[in-house]
C-alpha positions in Angstrom: -3.1 -8.2 23.5 -2.5 -6.0 26.3 -2.4 -6.3 30.2 -3.5 -2.9 31.0 -7.1 -2.7 32.7 -6.9 0.4 34.9 -5.4 3.9 34.9 -6.0 5.1 38.5 -3.0 5.0 41.0 -2.6 4.8 44.9 -0.5 7.0 47.2 1.9 4.2 47.4 2.4 4.3 43.6 2.8 8.0 43.5 5.8 7.8 46.1 7.7 5.3 44.3 10.9 6.0 42.5 10.8 6.7 38.7 11.7 3.9 36.7 14.0 4.2 33.6 13.0 3.9 30.2 15.5 2.3 27.8 15.3 0.9 24.2 14.7 -2.7 23.8 17.7 -4.2 21.7 18.8 -7.5 20.6 20.9 -7.5 23.8 17.9 -7.1 26.2 15.0 -8.7 24.0 15.7 -11.9 26.0 14.5 -10.1 29.2 11.5 -8.5 27.8 10.5 -11.9 26.2 10.7 -13.6 29.6 8.8 -10.6 31.2 6.1 -11.2 28.8 6.0 -15.0 29.3 5.4 -14.0 33.1 2.6 -11.3 32.7 0.9 -11.8 29.3 -2.2 -13.9 29.1 -0.8 -15.4 26.0 0.6 -19.0 26.5 3.7 -18.4 24.6 7.5 -19.3 25.1 10.2 -16.8 25.2 11.5 -18.1 22.2 8.2 -17.7 20.3 8.0 -14.1 21.6 11.4 -13.5 20.4 10.7 -14.8 17.0 7.7 -12.7 16.7 9.0 -9.4 17.8 12.1 -10.0 15.8 9.8 -9.6 12.5 11.3 -6.9 10.6 10.7 -5.4 7.0 12.6 -2.2 7.4 15.9 -1.2 6.0 16.9 0.4 9.4 15.5 -0.9 12.5 15.8 1.6 15.6 14.7 -0.8 18.4 12.3 -3.5 19.2 10.3 -1.2 21.4 10.8 0.3 24.9 10.6 -1.1 28.5 10.6 0.1 31.9 13.3 -0.9 34.4 13.3 -0.3 38.1 16.4 -1.3 40.0 17.5 -3.7 37.3 14.2 -5.4 37.2 11.9 -5.2 33.9 8.4 -3.7 35.1 6.8 -3.0 31.8 7.4 -2.7 28.1 5.9 -1.9 24.5 7.0 -3.8 21.7 7.6 -2.2 18.1 7.6 -4.1 14.6 8.9 -2.1 11.8 8.4 -2.0 8.1 9.0 0.0 4.9 6.0 0.0 2.7 5.2 1.2 -0.7 2.0 3.4 -0.5 1.0 5.4 -3.6 4.4 5.1 -5.1 6.2 6.4 -2.0 8.1 4.6 0.5 6.6 5.0 4.0 8.1 4.0 7.4 5.5 2.2 9.6 5.8 1.1 13.3 3.3 -1.4 14.6 2.8 -1.3 18.5 2.5 -4.8 20.3 2.7 -6.5 23.6 2.0 -3.4 25.7 2.4 -4.8 29.1 3.1 -2.8 32.5 2.8 -4.3 36.2 0.1 -2.7 38.3 2.4 -0.8 40.5 3.8 1.0 37.5 0.8 1.8 35.6 1.4 5.6 36.0 4.2 5.4 33.8 2.5 3.7 31.0 1.7 6.8 29.0 5.6 7.8 29.3 6.6 4.6 27.9 4.3 5.0 24.9 5.2 8.6 24.3 8.8 7.5 23.9 7.6 5.2 21.1 5.2 7.8 19.4 7.9 10.5 19.7 10.0 9.0 16.9 9.9 11.1 13.8 9.1 10.1 10.2 7.1 6.9 11.1 3.4 6.2 10.8 2.2 4.3 13.8 -0.5 1.4 14.1 -2.0 -0.5 16.9 -4.4 -3.4 15.9 -4.9 -5.1 19.4 -5.6 -2.4 21.8 -8.0 -2.9 24.8 -10.4 -0.3 25.6 -8.0 1.4 28.1 -5.2 1.2 25.6 -7.6 2.6 23.0 -8.5 5.6 25.1 -4.7 6.4 25.8 -3.9 6.3 22.0 -6.8 8.6 21.2 -5.2 11.1 23.8 -1.9 10.9 21.6 -4.0 11.7 18.4 -4.6 8.2 17.1 -7.4 7.9 14.7 -9.8 4.7 14.8 -10.4 2.3 11.9 -13.8 1.0 11.1 -14.0 -2.2 13.2 -17.0 -3.8 11.7 -16.6 -7.2 10.4 -18.8 -8.9 7.4 -19.8 -12.5 8.1 -20.5 -14.6 4.9 -21.9 -18.0 4.9 -19.8 -20.2 2.8 -22.3 -21.6 0.2 -21.8 -24.3 -2.4 -22.4 -22.0 -5.3 -20.0 -22.5 -8.5 -17.9 -19.5 -9.3 -17.9 -20.0 -13.1 -14.7 -18.4 -15.0 -13.0 -17.7 -11.4 -9.8 -19.6 -10.3 -8.7 -20.0 -6.7 -5.0 -20.7 -7.0 -3.0 -21.8 -3.9 0.2 -22.8 -5.6 3.3 -20.5 -4.7 5.0 -21.9 -7.8 2.8 -19.6 -9.8 5.0 -16.6 -8.6 6.7 -15.1 -11.6 4.2 -16.8 -14.0 1.0 -15.6 -13.2 1.9 -12.8 -11.0 4.9 -10.5 -10.2 5.9 -7.4 -8.8 4.5 -6.0 -5.6 1.9 -8.4 -5.4 4.5 -11.3 -5.5 6.8 -9.4 -2.9 4.0 -9.4 -0.3 3.3 -13.2 -1.0 7.1 -14.2 -0.5 7.3 -11.7 2.5 4.5 -13.5 4.5 5.3 -17.1 3.3 7.4 -18.0 6.2 4.4 -18.0 8.9 2.8 -21.4 9.4 -0.6 -19.9 10.5 -1.1 -17.9 7.4 -2.8 -18.9 4.4 -2.4 -17.3 0.9 -4.5 -17.8 -2.0 -5.0 -15.8 -5.4 -8.8 -15.4 -6.5 -9.3 -14.3 -10.3 -7.8 -15.3 -13.5 -4.3 -14.6 -15.1 -3.5 -11.1 -15.2 -6.5 -10.0 -12.8 -5.7 -11.6 -9.3 -6.9 -10.7 -6.1 -4.3 -11.7 -3.3 -5.8 -13.1 0.0 -4.4 -13.7 3.3 -6.3 -15.6 5.8 -6.1 -17.5 9.2 -8.2 -20.5 9.8 -10.4 -19.5 13.0 -13.4 -20.7 14.9 -16.7 -18.7 15.1 -19.4 -20.2 17.3 -17.6 -23.5 17.5 -17.2 -23.9 13.7 -14.3 -23.4 11.5 -14.2 -20.2 9.5 -12.0 -18.1 7.2 -10.8 -14.8 9.0 -9.5 -12.6 6.2 -6.4 -10.4 7.1 -5.7 -8.9 3.7 -7.6 -8.2 0.4 -5.6 -6.7 -2.3 -8.6 -6.0 -4.5 -11.9 -5.7 -3.0 -13.8 -5.3 -6.4 -12.3 -8.7 -7.6 -13.0 -10.2 -4.3 -16.7 -9.5 -4.5 -16.7 -10.6 -8.3 -15.1 -14.0 -7.3 -16.9 -14.5 -4.2 -18.9 -17.4 -5.1 -15.8 -19.3 -6.1 -14.1 -18.3 -2.9 -16.9 -19.5 -0.7 -17.0 -22.8 -2.5 -13.3 -23.2 -1.9 -13.4 -22.4 1.8 -16.6 -24.7 2.3 -14.8 -27.6 0.5 -12.0 -27.2 3.3 -14.3 -27.4 6.0 -14.9 -23.7 7.0 -18.4 -22.7 7.0 -18.1 -18.9 7.1 -15.9 -16.1 5.9 -15.2 -13.0 8.0 -13.8 -10.0 6.4 -13.6 -6.4 7.8 -16.3 -4.0 6.1 -13.5 -1.3 5.3 -11.6 -3.8 2.9 -14.6 -4.2 0.5 -16.4 -1.4 -1.6 -19.9 -2.9 -0.8 -21.4 -5.3 1.5 -22.7 -8.6 -0.3 -26.4 -9.3 0.0 -26.2 -12.3 2.0 -24.2 -11.2 4.9 -24.3 -10.1 8.5 -22.3 -7.2 10.2 -20.7 -7.9 13.5 -19.7 -5.0 15.7 -18.5 -4.0 19.3 -14.7 -5.0 18.8 -11.9 -3.0 20.4 -11.1 -0.3 17.6 -7.7 -0.6 15.8 -6.0 2.5 15.4 -3.3 4.5 13.5 -1.4 7.7 13.7 -0.2 9.7 10.7 0.1 13.2 9.4 -0.3 12.2 5.8 -1.9 8.7 5.4 -5.6 7.9 5.6 -7.5 4.6 6.8 -7.2 3.5 3.0 -3.7 3.1 3.3 -3.6 1.2 6.5 -3.6 -2.9 6.3 -2.4 -5.6 8.6 0.5 -6.8 6.6 4.0 -6.4 8.0 2.5 -6.2 11.6 1.9 -8.2 14.6 -1.2 -9.4 13.0 0.9 -11.7 10.7 4.0 -12.0 12.6 2.4 -13.3 15.8 -0.3 -16.0 15.8 -2.9 -14.2 17.7 
């Protein structure tokens, strides 16, 4: 979700005064939201932008991102969503980049804007919706690509004997608890997200998906798979569950699963999601606690 399609700049741009960069705070978040309403392609109200950008799962939130201002006018900005995540038994701080938008006449300052955000210490950074231009800029800043291939599975009416698909949040504390329950509860407030458990008591795979469309037909687009092995074992039950709800295919990123199912197709050619970390690997990166869930993209 970017509004950056070119990097070259004219002599007129080179001659302009340098805009200032300031942190986006609660006090000026409304200005940034109004700017996004005017200049982003997504049709969202300023209230919807504020609600999405206000998502926060961090004990301390340093800002909502940064924005460019020229003579009092907002001319660009880059949003940030923060989260504290438990990764391999250790609490890690994440910053998810979102809503990067800069007016044409100020594109030369886009990298300075991004560098201000990236310069924050002790934070792992992610960007899950870069354009090709943004992806190139992020690679210059030492971001690493994630596997962008998507597995497309037809939802077939095959019974999954012995496997359950649980959708009742009332099972929290009964069939599952701990980190799995926390992730369910943390993402329960977004109406565009659907959560299910696949498996059996004591052995659950937590799934989060969005109902989307593929080639004009409803599909399930998977955002989170807590256990790729259980996902594959209970795939028949999951496909039947989706089919009964009118979704004819399931779409899940290849990197979420340990193997590609036999009846499947691979789609590629998407803009590459990226991350920057000195200590984490791509296996530690998922789309929870980010714009992928907080904004209905």
